[in-house]
NUSETI-958355 format. One record per residue: x, y, z negated of N, C-alpha, C in turn. Coordinates in steps of 0.2 Angstrom, whole numbers, plus 2048, in hexadecimal, padded with zeros to 3 digits. Each point is the difference from the previous one (the first is absolute). Layout:
# NUSETI-958355
XYZXYZXYZ/...
# end
This chain:
# NUSETI-958355
8047FA8007FC806800804806800/7FF8058058058068007FE8057FA/8058047FF8008047FA7FB806802/7FE8018067FB8058027F97FE7FE/7FF7F98007FA7FE7FE7FE8017F8/8068007FC7FF8017F97FF8087FF/8038048047FF8077FF7F9802802/7FD7FD8057F98018027FC7FD7FB/8017FB7FD7FC7FD7FA8008057FA/8068037FF8008057FA7FC806802/8008028067FC8068027F97FE7FF/7FE7FA8027F97FE8007FE8007F9/8047FE7FB7FE8007F97FF8077FD/8058048037FF8077FE7FA804802/7FE7FE8067FA8038037FA7FE7FC/7FF7F97FF7FB7FD7FC7FF8037F9/8068017FD8008037F97FE807800/8038048057FE8078007F9802802/7FD7FB8047F98028037FB7FC7FB/8027FD7FA7FC7FE7FB7FD7F9802/8037FD8057FD7F98028017FB7FB/8048017FB8017FB7FB7FB8007FB/7FB8048007FA8007FC7FC7FA801/8017FD8067FC7FA8018017FA7FB/8068017FD8027FB7FB7FD8007F9/7FC8067FF7FD8017FA7FA7FA7FF/8007FD7FA7FB7FB7FE8017FA803/8067FF8038027F98048037FB7FB/8018027FA8037FB7FB8087FF801/8038058038078008018048017FA/8057FC7FE8038017F98077FF801/8048017FB8077FF800804805804/8067FE8028058048047FC804806/7FC7FC8037FC8038067FC8067FE/7FC7FF7FB7FC8067FD8048067FE/8067FF7FD8048057FE803804807/8027FC8058038028067FB805803/7F97FD8017FB8048037FF8077FC/8007FF7F97FF8067FC805806801/8077FD801805805802800803806/7FD7FC8058008028077FA806801/7FB7FF7FC7FB8058008018077FD/8068007FD8028077FE801805805/8027FD8068018058067F9801804/7FB7FE7FD7F98008047FF808800/7FD8028067FE8078007FA8027FC/8008057FD7FA8027FC7FA801804/8008028067FA8018047FD7FA801/8037FA8017FD7FA8027FC7FD7FA/8028027FA7FC7FE7FA7F9802800/7FE8058047F98028007FC7FC805/8037FC8047FD7FC8057FF7F97FD/7FB7FC8037FF7F97FF8067FC802/8017FA7FD8057FB8028007FE807/7FA7FF8037FF7FE807803805804/7FF8077FF803805804807800800/8037FF7FA8078007FF8037FB804/7FE7FA7FF8027FA804800801807/7FA8028037FF802807805805803/8018057FC8048068028087FD800/8027FC7FB8077FE8008017FB806/7FC7FC8028017FB805800804807/7FB805800800804807807804800/8028027FB8078048008067FB802/7FF7FA7FE8067FB8018007FE808/7FA8008037FF7FF8077FC7FA802/8007FE8067FC7FB8038017F97FD/8067FE7FE8017F97FE7FD7FF7F9/8008067FC7FE7FF7F97F8801800/7FD8038057F98008017FE7F9801/8037FD8057FE7F98028017FB7FA/8058017FC8017FC7FA7FA8017FC/7FE8067FE7FB8027FC7F97FC802/7FF8018077FA7FD8038007F87FF/8067FD8018007F98007FF7FE7F8/8038047FC7FF7FE7F87F98017FE/7FC8048047F98017FE7FC7F9801/8037FC8047FD7FA8018027FA7FC/8058027FB8037FB7FC8008017F9/7FA8007FD7FF8017F98047FB7FB/8017FA8038047FB7FD8078037FE/8028058048078027FF8008067FC/7FC8058028008077FC7FB8017FB/7FB7FB8007FB8007FB7FA804803/7FA7FF7FD7FA8028037FF808800/8038037FB8008077FF804804806/8067FE8008048038057FE7FE807/7FE7FA8017FD7FE8077FA805801/7FC8017FC7FA805801802807802/8068027FC802807802803800807/8037FB8028048008077FA7FF805/7FB7FD7FF7FB8008057FD806803/8018067FC7FE806802806804804/8057FC8018068038047FE801807/8008078027FF801807806800805/8007FD805806800805800806804/8018067FE800806803807803800/8038028058078038007FF806805/8058057FF8008058058027FE807/7FE8028068017FE806808802802/8027FC8058078028027FF805806/8068038028008058047FD7FF807/7FB8048027FC7FE806805801806/8058038008058018068037F9801/8007FB7FC8037FA8017FC7FB804/7F98028007FB7FB8038027FF807/8018048058017FF8078067FB801/8058017FC8067FB8017FF7F97FD/7FC8007FB7FE7F97FD7FC7FD806/7FB8038037FC7FD8058047FE806/8048048028047FE8068057FB7FF/8038007FA8057FA7FF7FC7F97FE/7FA8017FE7FD7FA7FE7FC7FD806/7FD8048047FB7FE805803801807/8058038018038018077FB804804/7FF7FE8067FC8048057F88007FE/7FE7FB7FC7F97FF7FD7FE8067FC/8058047FD7FF8057FC7FD806804/8028008067FD8068047F9800801/7FC7FB7FF7F97FF8007FD8037FA/8038027FB7FE8027F9800808801/7FA8038007FF8078017FE8037FA/8018077FF7FE8047FA8007FD7F9/8067FD7FF8027FD7F97FF8057FB/7FC7FF7FB7FF8057FB8058007FA/7FF8057FC8048007FA7FD7FA7FC/8047FE7FB7FD7FA7FC7F98017FD/7FC7FB8007F98017FD8007FC7F9/8057FB7FF8017FC7FA8077FE800/8038017FA8077FE7FF8017FB7FA/8037FA8008017FC7FB8077FF7FF/8027FB7FC8077FF7FE8047FD806/7FD7FC8048047FC8057FE803807/7FA8038017FE8028077FC8067FF/7FE8048067FB8058007FC7FF807/7FB8038007FB7FF8067FF807803/7FF8008077FF8068047FA7FE804/7FD8068027FB7FF806804801807/7FD7FD8058038018077FB7FE805/8018008067FC7FE8058037FC806/7FD7FB8028027FC8067FB801805/8018038067FB8018057FA8037FE/8008057FB7FA8037FE7FD7FD7FA/8027FA7FE7FD7FC7FA8048017FA/7FD8027FB8038017F98037FA7FD/8068007FE8037FA7FD8038027F9/8027FB7FC8048017FA8077FD801/8058047FE8077FE8018038007F9/8027FA7FF8047FF7F9807800801/8048047FD8078008008047FE7FA/8057FC8008047FF7FA8048067FF/8028017F98048057FE8077FF803/8048058028077FF8028047FD7FB/8047FC8018057FD7FB7FD7FD7FA/7F97FE8017FD7FD7FA8037F97FE/8037FC8058037FA7FE8068017FC/8048058028068017FC7FF8027F9/7FA8047FF7FE8037F97FE7FA7FC/7FC7FB8037FE7FB7FC8057FB7FE/8057FF8058067FC7FE8048027FA/8018078008038037FA7FD7FF7FA/7F98028007FC8007FA7FF7F87FD/7FF7FC8058007F97FE8067FD7FD/8068028028067FE7FD8008027F9/7FE8067FE8008037F97FB7FC7FC/7FA7FE8037FB7FC7FD8027F97FE/8047FD8058037FA7FF8058007FA/8048068008048007FA7FD8017F9/7FA8038007FC8017FA7FD7F97FE/7FE7FD8057FD7F97FF8057FB7FD/8068008038057FC7FE8028017F9/8018077FE8028027F97FA7FE7FB/7FA8008027FA7FE7FC8017F97FF/8017FC8058007F87FF8067FE7FC/8068048008067FE7FD7FF8027F8/7FE8067FF8008037F97F98007FC/7FB7FF8047F97FF7FC7FD7F9802/8027FB7FC7FE7F98017F8800801/7FC8037FD7F98008007FE802807/8038048047FE8028068017FB806/8047FA7FE8017FB8057FA7FD802/7FB7FF7FC7FA7FC8027FC804805/8018078007FD804805803801807/8067FD8008047FF806801807804/8038057FD800806803804800807/8057FC8018038008067FB7FD805/7FC7FC7FF7FB7FD8047FB806802/7FE8047FB7FC806802803804805/8068027FF8048048058007FD807/8017F98008007FD8077F9800803/7FB8007FC7F98008037FF807802/8028057FD800807802803801807/8067FD8008048018067FD7FD806/7FD7FA7FF7FD7FD8067FA804802/7FC8027FB7FA804802801806803/8068047FE801806803803800807/8047FB8018037FF8077FB7FD805/7FB7FD7FD7FA7FE8057FD806802/7FF8057FB7FC806802805805804/8067FF8008048048048017FD808/7FC7FB8018007FE8077F9801803/7FE8058037F98028027FD7FB804/8047FC8047FD7FB8047FD7FA7FC/8027FF7FA7FD7FC7FB7F98027FE/8008077FF7F98037FE7FB7FF806/8038028067FC7FF8067FD7F9801/8047FB7FE7FE7F98017FB7FF7FB/8008037FA7FB7FF7FB7F9803802/8018068037FA8038037FD7FB805/8047FE8057FD7FB8057FD7FA7FD/8037FD7FB7FD7FA7FD7F98017FD/8008067FC7FA8027FD7FB801805/8018048057FB8018057FD7FA803/8047FB8017FE7F98027FB7FD7FB/8028017FA7FC7FD7FB7F98037FF/8008078017FA8047FE7FC803806/8027FD8067FD8038067F8800800/7FD7FB7FD7F97FF7FF7FD8027FA/8048037FB7FD8027FA7FC806800/7FB8007FC7FC8078008028047FB/8008078018018057FB8088017FF/8047FE8048078007FE804801807/8058058008048018068078017FE/8057FF8058078027FF802802807/8068048008028028078037FA804/8028028068037FB804807803802/8057FB801807802801801801808/8038068018028028078087FD801/8017FA8028067FD800806804804/7FE8038068068038048038057FC/7FC8047FB8038057FC8017FE7F9/8027FA7FF8027FD7F98067FC800/8048027FB8077FC7FF8018007F9/8067FE7FE8027FF7F97FF8077FC/8028058037FF8077FD7FA804801/7FC7FE8057FA8038027FA7FC801/7FA8017FE7FA7FC8017FB805802/7FD7FF8067FA8048027FA7FB800/7FA8037FE7FA7FD7FF7FB805803/7FA7FD8017FA8048027FE8047FA/7FD8068017FE8057FB7FA7FE7FC/8008007FA7FA7FE7FC7FD8067FD/7FB8038037FC8067FE7FC7FE7FA/7FF8047FB7FC7FE7FA8008057FB/7FB7FF7FB8008047FA8037FC7FB/8058047FC8037FC7FB7FB7FD7FB/8017FA7FE7FB7FC7FC7FF8037F9/8048047FE7FF8047F97FC806801/7FF8028067FC8078017F97FE800/7FD7FF7FB7F97FF7FF7FB805803/8028067FF7FC8068037FF800807/8067FE8048008008077FC7FA803/8017FA7FC7FC7FA8027F98017FF/7FE8047FB7F88017FF7FE805805/8048058027FE8058057FF7FD807/8047FB8018007FC8067F97FB801/7FD8007FA7FA7FC8008017F87FF/8067FF7FE8027F97FF7FE7FD7FA/7FF7F98007FE7FC7FA8067FE7FC/8018037FA8057FE7FC8007F97FD/7FA7FE7FF7FF7F97FD8027FB805/7FE8018068027FC806808800801/8038057FF8078018018047FC7FB/7FD8017FA8037FC7FA8007F9801/7FA7FE8027FF7F88018047FE806/8018038058047FE8068078007FE/8038057FC8078007FE8017F97FB/7FC7FF7FB8017FA7FC8007FA804/7FB7FF8047FF7FA8048057FF805/8038058038058008058077FD7FC/8018037FA8067FE7FD8007F87FE/7FA7FE7FE7FF7F97FE8017FC806/7FD8028068017FC8068077FF802/8048057FF8078008028047FB7FC/7FE8017F98047FC7FB7FE7F8801/7F97FF7FF7FD7F98008007FD806/7FE8038057FF7FD8078077FF804/8048068008068018048067FE7FC/8008027F98067FF7FC805805802/7FE8068038058058027FC8077FF/8028047FC7FD8067FE804806800/7FD8068018038067FE8028017F9/8068017FE8027FF7F98018077FD/7FE8068038018067FE7F9804801/7FB7FE7FE7F98038027FE8067FB/8058047FF7FE8067FC7FC805804/7FD8057FD7FB804804804804805/8068028008048038058017FC806/7FF7FA8008007FC8067F97FE803/7FB8027FD7F97FF8027FC806803/7FD7FF8057FC8058037F97FD802/7FB8048027FA7FE8027FE803807/7FE7FC8057FE8038067FA804800/8018078027FB8057FF7F97FE803/8007FC8057FA7FE8047FC7FB7FD/8037FB7FD7FC7FA7FD8027FD7FA/8058037FC8027FE7FA8057FA7FF/8027FE8068057FA8008068027FC/8037FB7FC8068017FC806800805/8048048008068008048068007FC/8057FC8018067FF7FB806802805/8058037FC8068018048067FE7FB/8068008038067FF7FC8017F97FE/8037FC8048007F87FF8087FE7FE/8038057FD8077FE7FE8017FB7FB/7FA7FF7FB8007FB7FB7FA7FC801/8027FA8027FA7FB8018017FA7FB/7FA7FD7FE8007FA7FC7FE7FA803/8037FA7FF7FF7FA8037FF7FB7FB/7FB7FC8007FF7FA7FC7FF7FA804/8027FA7FD7FF7FA8047F97FD7FF/7FF7FA8037F97FD8007FE7FE7F9/8057FE7FC7FE7FE7F97FE8067FC/8048068017FE8067FC7F9803803/7FF7FF8067F98038037FB7FC7FC/8017F98007FB7FC7FC7FF8027F9/8068017FD8008027F97FC8067FF/8018058047FD8077FF7F87FF801/7FE7FC8057F98008027FC7FC7FB/8037FA7FD7FD7FC7FC8008037F9/8058047FE8008047FA7FA805800/7FF8048057FB8058007F97FC800/8007FB8047FA7FC8007FE7FD7FA/8057FD7FC7FF7FD7FA7FD8057FB/8038078007FD8057FB7F9802802/7FF8008077F98028027FB7FB7FE/8027F98007FC7FB7FE8017FD7F9/8048047FC8027FE7F98027F97FF/8047FD8058037FA8008078007FD/8018017FA8068017FD8057FA800/7FD7FA7FF8037FA8008047FF807/7FC8028068037FF806806805801/7FF8067FE8058058018077FD7FC/7FF7FE7FA8057FD7FC8047FA804/7FB7FC8028037FA803804802807/7FE8058038038028068078037FE/8018037FB8078037FE8047FA7FF/7FE7FA7FD8047FA7FF8017FD806/7FB7FF8058017FC806805803804/8008078018058048048078007FD/8007FE7F98078007FD8028077FD/7FB8057FF8028067FD8008007F9/7FD7FB7FD8007FF7F88037F97FF/8058007FC8047F97FF7FB7FB7FD/8027FA8027FB7FA7FE8007FF7F9/8058027FC7FF7FF7F97FB8057FC/7FD8048047FB8047FD7F97FD800/7FB8037FC7FA7FD8007FB803805/7FD7FC8047FB8038057FA8037FC/7FE7FC7FB7FA8037FC8018067FD/8068017FD8028067FC801806805/8027FE8068018058057F9803802/7FB7FB8017F98018027FD8057FB/8017FE7FA7FE8047FA802807801/8078018018028078017FD804806/7FF7FC8057FD8038067F98027FE/7FC7FC7FC7F98027FE8008067FC/8068027FC8008067FD801806804/8027FF8068008058057FA801804/7FD7FB8027FA8008047F98017FD/7FF7FE7FA7FA8007FC7FE8077FE/8058057FE7FE8077FF7FD803806/8017FE8067FD8038067F97FF801/7FD7FA7FD7F97FE8017FC8067FD/7FB8028047FB8057FE802807800/8068018028038078007FE803806/7FF8078007FF804806805800805/7FF8018068058008068068047FE/7FF8067FE8058057FF8057FE7FA/7FE7FB7FC8047FD7FA8047FA802/7FF7FE8068037FA802806801805/8067FE7FE8068028048047F9802/8007FF8078037FA8028088007FF/8028068018078017FF8027FF7F9/7FC8027FB8017FF7F98007F97FE/7FC7FC8047FF7F97FE8077FD803/8028018068067FD8028068027FC/8008067FD8058027FB8007FC7FA/7FA7FF7FD7FF7FC7FA8027F9802/7FF7FE8058027F98028077FF800/8048058038077FF8008038017F9/7FD8047FB8028007F97FF7F97FD/7FA7FD8017FF7FA7FD8047FA802/8028008078047FB8038078007FC/8028067FE8078017FD8007FC7F9/7FA7FF7FD8007FD7FA8007F8801/7FF7FE8068007F98028077FF804/8058048008067FF803800800807/7FB8038037FF801808806804802/8047FE8058058048037FD806804/8038068007FD8058048017FF807/7FB8018047FF7FF807800807803/8068028048018078027FA801805/7FF7FB8057FA8028057FA8017FD/7FE7FD7FA7FA8017FD8008067FC/8058027FD8018077FD7FF805805/8038008067FF8058057F8800802/7FD7FA8007F98008027FC8037FB/8027FF7F97FC8037FB801808800/8068028018018078007FC803805/7FF7FD8067FC8038067F98007FE/7FE7FB7FD7F97FF7FE7FE8067FB/8058027FC7FF8067FC7FF806804/8048018058008068047F9800804/7FE7FA8037FA8008047FA8017FC/8007FD7FA7FA8017FC8008077FD/8058037FF8008077FE7FD805805/8027FF8067FE8048067F87FE801/7FE7FA8007F97FE8017FC8037FB/8028007F97FC8027FB800808800/8058038037FF8078007FB802805/7FF7FC8067FB8018057F97FF7FD/8007FA7FC7F97FE7FE8017FD7F9/7FF8057FB8017FE7F97FC7FA7FD/7FA7FE8047FC7FB7FE8017FA804/8067FF8048017FB8048017F97FB/7FC7FB8028017FA7FC8057FC804/8067FF7FD8067FD8037FE7F9802/7FD7FC7FB7FF7F98017FB7FE805/7FA8048017FB7FF805803802807/8048058008038028068057FB803/8047FD7FB8057FB8027FD7F9801/7FA7FE7FE7FD7FA8007FF7FD807/7FD8048058007FE8078067FE803/8068037FF8067FF8038037F97FD/8008007F98027FA7FD7FC7FA801/7FA8018007FB7FA8018017FD807/8018058058017FE8078077FC801/8058027FC8067FC8017FF7FA7FC/7FD7FF7FA7FF7FA7FD7FC7FB804/7FB8038037FC7FB8058047FE806/8048048038047FE8068057FB7FE/8038017FA8067FC7FE7FE7F97FC/7FA8017FC7FE7FA7FC7FA7FD803/7FC8038037FA7FE8038007FB806/7FB7FF8038007FB806805803805/8008078028048028058077FF7FE/8028017FA8077FF7FE8027F8800/7FB7FC7FF8017F98008017FE807/7FC8028058017FF807807802802/8028067FF8068038028067FC7FD/8007FE7FA8057FB7FD8007FA803/7FA7FD8028007F9804803801807/7FF8068038038018078088007FF/8028047FB8078017FE8037F97FF/7FD7FC7FC8027F97FE8017FC806/7FA8008058007FD806806802804/8028068018058028048077FD7FD/8008007F98077FD7FD8007F9802/7FA7FD8008007F88018027FF808/7FE8048048027FF807807802801/8038057FD8078018008047FA7FD/7FE7FE7FB8037FA7FD8007FA805/7FA7FF8037FF7FA804805801806/8018068038048018058087FE7FF/8018027F98077FE7FE8027F97FF/7FA7FC7FF8017F97FE8047FC805/7FE8008078047FC8058088027FF/8028068008078027FF8037FD7FA/7FC8007FA8027FD7FA8017F8801/7FC7FD8038017F98028067FE804/8008058058067FF8058078007FC/8008057FC8068017FC8017FA7FB/7FB7FD7FD8017FA7FC8027FA804/7FD8008068027FA805808801802/8028068018078018028047FE7FA/7FE8027FA8047FF7FA8017F87FF/7FA7FC8018017F98008057FD805/8008038068047FD8058078017FE/8028067FD8078027FE8017FB7FA/7FC7FF7FC8017FC7FA8027F9802/7FC7FD8058017F9803807800803/8028058048078008038058007FA/7FF8047FB8058007FB8007F97FC/7FA7FD8007FF7FA7FC8057FA803/8008018078047FB8048078007FE/8028067FE8078017FF8028007F8/7FB7FE7FC8018007F98007F87FD/8047FF7FB8017FA7FD7F97FD7FE/7FF7FA7FF7FA7FD7FE7FD8027FA/8058017FB7FD8027F97FD807800/8028048057FD8078017FA800804/7FE7FB8047FA8008047FA8007FC/8007FD7FA7FA8007FC7FF8077FD/8058037FF7FF8077FD7FD805806/8027FF8067FD8038067F97FF801/7FE7F97FF7F97FE8017FC8037FB/8028007FA7FC8037FA7FF807801/8068048027FF8078017FC801806/8007FD8057FC8018067F87FF7FE/7FF7FB7FC7F97FF7FE7FD8057FB/8058037FC7FE8057FC7FE807804/8058018057FF8068047F97FF804/7FF7FA8027FA7FF8047FA8027FC/8007FD7FA7FA8017FB7FF8087FF/8068037FF7FF8077FE7FE804806/8027FF8067FE8048067F87FE801/7FE7FA7FF7F97FE8017FC8047FB/8028007FA7FC8037FB800808801/8058038028008078027FB801806/8017FC8057FB8018057F98007FE/7FF7FB7FC7F97FE7FE7FD8067FC/8048037FC7FF8067FB7FE806805/8048018058008058047F9800804/7FE7FA8027FA7FF8047FA8017FB/8007FD7FA7FA8007FC7FF8077FC/8068037FE7FF8067FC803806803/
# end
């Protein structure tokens, strides 16, 4: 590790202390030398920051440290198992907003990234939004308005330097603070590094938009932009323009005569479709990334730099958990946790079901505005910790976005019943996967596997026949006392191959 990494680390510590960010450690039960060190560091805290809340202090400090630290804060917001629920809650309010870079650099970036294709971009505007990694401009292609996203100049070099200092801090923590090792700070930095560098290739974001467009082509009430590939590269991404009213601007939505209740319902159901049906969802659905079509109220989403993906087992897990709470089948939810391997086998299914009942039953008979699906999922994760369930990063990201989506939906319609709104989507999935339709699809899939195995059988038998011929030739050159060993081995191999072939055909 270079000495410059340690100097950058010292500077980061100074900024955090000076801006009052260390106030997040209050009430966290930190004791011993670490508590004394924090108390000493807070002596340089500026007086003015003490008049603000700790969330504002933390946010301002991370913004001042730059894009890498903003991204670290956003990632830690999804990891309450590392920073604790209070700090995680503080970080969830962190906005990724940075000053734009010099507009004079834009033409050169476009030319070097797109070559001749850049000439088709006319009337490129000043930045309309600027975040830590990229900023967005309006432009036109043959008279059609488009959105052009540009990476910040030298952003990769900046990230490399900041990540080096973060790795130094993580290494020191693992070496000198043994209790921190279970949180694997070095792995946290590796996760941040992977996430950040995925965002720094805009072709990958364009691919995510393309995939989601295929998934949602026929979905009602939800739209995303399309990619304009000739004007897209690693540093530049061009998409169709998404006109819309900011979803947080309720006055404009009402003035346009749009139905806020329907918008709220469409937003929640769209998110559940993406997660449960597709296993691929927008993982940063805060209000700044959501708009409403002014003519019909369709929800329009932008900024696909952070996406979530869950596998088939996690899709089933999410759908059946929600369905289990809707139908109050706590035993089924508990058993599912054990079946999928999330809760260790040495725990009690019945005790776990009882803990789940403690979450679900208080919801019975309560009014719509008192029922929070996001709160239920949060309580579920708290309960699973008591039963030694390992943290699942993909599910934590899903839960975080459920909080975001529910917050936006409730702001549009405070009386929205989360469970009745979710029920059609969840029930449809359960019916499709567990009902007759799902059984037929599974049977077809099994049949296809059977045919594939049957096609392989002749080749398997030919290989066995060739093996026998080689064995016979070898046997002729082998002393008599060894021949019986070859005969026995050949018989065993024949039985094993036959058994394997039979199992393949039958199962």
